[in-house]
N, C-alpha and C positions, 0 to 999 in steps of 0.2 A: 608189554610196551615195547619191544624191539618190532615187532611185528606190525603195530600202530606206527612206529617212526617210518617205516619202510613203507607203509601205505600211503602217510603223509606226504613222503616225497615224490612219490610217485605221481599223487593227485598236483602236486607242485610242480611237477614237468609240464602234464596234459594240459594244466590251465595256465600256465605263462605267469604265475604270480605265486611270488614267495608269501608264505603267510607264516607270520609271527605270534597272530592270534586270530581268533575267529570274531566278527562284529555282530553286534545287534541289527535288526533289520532296520531299524528308526535311525539307525547312525548313518547306515550306507547311503552312498553319493553317488549316481552315474550321470554319464553325459551319455547322452542317444542321437545319435544321428540320425532323421529321418529322410534324406535324400533331397527331396525337390523342394517345393514352397508348400506353405501348410495348408493350401486348399485346393492342391492339384489331385487329382483322382486317383491315382498311386501313393502319395507322400500321406494323404489324408489318412487313409487305411491303415499306413504302419503307424502313422502316429496313435491311431486309437487302439491298436492291439498295445503298444508302448504305455499308454496311459490307463489301460484296464490292467495292464501287470503291476504296474506303480501302486495301485490301489490295491490290488490283490497282495503284494508282498510287502506294502508298508514301509517304502522305500522312498528317497528321494531319487528325483529325475530333472536335470534339466536339458532341455531338447532344442537340438540345431537343426535348422534349415538350411539348404545350399544350393537351391534352384539348378541341381545337376550338374553344377559347372564343379570340374574337376580341382580345379586351381583354389576354390573358395575353399572346397573340403578338405586342404590338406593345410591352409591356412587357420581354419575353424579348430582341424586335429591339433596344431602346434599351440593354438590358443587352450584348446582343452586339457592338454598335457600339462600345459604351466598352471592350469588351477587345480591341479592335483586330486582328480576326484578317484574314489575307491575302482572304479571299473568304468571303461567307455565302450558304447557299442556303436560300432562305424561301419559306414557304408564303403565297399572296398574298390568304387569306381575307378579312385587315381592309379589303382595298380601298384603290383609289388615294389616296382625299382622306386615308384616315389614316395611312396610310404614307410619303405623299409626304417632308413632313417629314426625316423621318429615312433615306430613303434619299437625299435632298441630303445631308446631315450625312456618311452614309457614302461619296459619291461625293468629297466634300470632303477626305476622310482616304483617299481610293486606295484603297477597298475594293470588291472585286470585286462582283459582285451576280450571281446565277442565280435562276429563280423557278420553284416546280413546284406543279401539281394546282390552282390556282385564278392566272389570268393577271390582269397590272396592266399593260394597255397604255399607259396615259398616261405611267405611271413610266417603261416601257422604253423609249419615243419620245424621255423629255428626257433620261435618264440612261443610257440601254444595260441592256445585261443581255438574256438569253433566256429563253425560256419551255418547259420541258418537261409537258406534260399533255394530257389530251384538249380539242377545243375544245368547253367548255361548253355553248353553245347549241345547234350542229350536232348533239351527242350526245343532251342530250335531246329534241329535235325528231325526230330518226330514230328514239329507241327508242319514242316516242308513233305514230309512221307504222308501225312495222314490228309494235307490240302490235294497232293497229286491222285491218292486213292478216293476221296471223296468226292472229289467234281470230275475225274477222268481224265486230269490233265495227261497229256501225252507229248513226246519229241516235237519240238520246233513250236509248241506254243510259247507265247511270251507272256513274262510275270515282270512285277516290280518290287523290289525289297526297299525298304527305307533302312538306313540303319547311319550310326554315329560314326562314318568311317573316317578312318585316318585318326581317330581320337583312342589310343591304346587302352583293353580295358573294357572300351564301351559298344564293341560291335561284335562280342565273340557268339552270341546267341544269333542274331540275325546273320553273321557269318556263315555259320553251320545251315541256316535256311539256305543261305543264296547257293553254299557248296550242293545240296543237298537236290535242289530242284537242278544245277548245272549237270551232277552224277545222270539225273534223269534224262537228260537230252533236251532239256527247258531254257529258253533264250532268258537271261537274267537282265535285268536292268537295274543296278545299284544307284539310289536317289539318297542325298544325305540329307537326315532328318537331325535338326538342329535344337540345341536346350532352348531356343528362343520359341521353336513351332509348338514346345509343349505350352507354354504359358499364353502362346497366341496361337489357336490353332489355325486362324488363316491364313498366317506365312506359308504353311504349307501346300496352299491350293496352286499356286502358281506355277511349283515346280511340279507337282503332279499333272497339272493341268498339259503344261509344257511335252511331259512325256507321255500322255495318252493320245494328244494331238500328232506326235509324231509316230508314234506305234498304236494307230486306232484298234488293233486287232490283240490289243493286252488282255488275258483272261484274266489276273489276279493281282492286287496288291495289296503286301504284307506291311504292316503299320509295326514300327519298333516300340511303340510306347501305349500304353490305355487312353491316354488322352485324345492321341491323332485316330485312333481304333473310333473311338467314342463319336468323334466328327465326322464318321464315314458319309453318313446321309447329306450332310454339308457337300462333303466333297461330291459326291456322285450327282446329287441336283444341280452343282454349277457345271457338273460337265455334261447336263442333259441325260443322264444312264439312269434307266430303271432299274428298282432293287433286283439284285441277283444279276444283273447283266454283266456286271465284273465284279469279281468273288473278293468281299474285302475279309481278310482274317488277323489275326496279331495275338496279343496277349493279354490276361486278365480280365476282369469285369468291373463295372462300374454301372450307376444309374443311366449313362449317357450308353453305355454300349449294352445293355438289357433291350434299352428303347431301340437301338439300332437292330438288335436282333428280331425285337417284334416287329419292326417298319420291314424286315426281311434287307436290309441293307449289310448286315454281316453275317457272316456263316461260319465263323471257327477261331475259337479260340483258346489259347492255351494256359491254364489258372497256374500263378505261381503264390498265391494266398498269402497276399502283404500281410494280412490281418498277424499271420502268425512272424512273418518277418520282424513284428513289431513285440509280441506279448515275449516270444521265445527268448529272443537276446537279454530281457530285462530279467526276465525269470533264471533264467541260467546263471550271469551274475549275481543276482541277488542269494542263490544257493550257492555257490561256489565260494563267496565272500563270507558268509554267513557261518558254513557247515563242511566248506572244504571240497564240497560236491567237484567231479570233473565237467566241466563243460558241455551243454547240449548240443549236437551237431544233427542237422534236420533238413532233410531234402522236402522243400514245400511245392516242388511240381505236385499238381492234384490231377493232372488229365486234362481232357478235351472241355471245351463248351460248345454245345450246338444248339441249332433252333430247337432240337428234340428234348433237351433236358434245361434250357435255360431260365422255365419257371421254376426249377426245383432250386435255383440260387437267387431268383430275383428279387425276391423278398430281403434277403441276405445283403446283395448287392446294393440295393435301396438305401439300407440302414448304414450303408460304411462298412460292413464286415467282410462282405466278401467281393 
């Protein structure tokens, strides 16, 4: 009994929730943050993964969509804590500083926390929980390094990197890509990708067009999200560029990105498996709350999608799983 008590204490510290008793699966309620809008190319896959996990575990899940807006996520998290669910799976986009007071309150109330897509290491170090998602800095750096090697980019070549510059926690990955390009001697132009450009992809076009007109020798464009990467054919057509004339790279897969690969407009993508960012946090919270298991920490970075392997993933991407 003494050993069991010690084990339970360790699990309590790791998971960030104090267990007075375990719960039946059917009685567990979770609030899940999907990040974007219900129909966008990334959030829809996260949502599908979470719904499949909900069905598998037999728990209750309320879903929250935030349009990738940090302030909205913070307000929605405050509402979620006030509703006192058993657990919350939270997108970490607002960052440690913005979320810390709310997570402290959640901890006081005994709400189990998980985090997906963007990590909050300071919060997890203090209050527990785990992270399901790609390691953003290493993912961004690896994508740039792969592009340099694959496309033979050299010192002095111009590249464009889109990112949500100036918004803390929202450009870690793209910042690492820009740094890797710069370190290799490339000339990097940073262009801002706003959340509005995700819901309306045409808003990015004048920004990109202006940059290409002033720098016609641009070799590559890196997009900050899967929605804008999937719109690369539209951008290139508008610019009068043939497939492959400018390399287009970015993150994840989607039906639109599969089509862009097939048409030759996208040449490289780094997959972070958003389905798992929905599925695993729900499973982890359910197992923690029902059985006291420590939370699942998982790097969803899966490597690179290229014209050579796109057909291996195409069917699943079209189904909204990859």
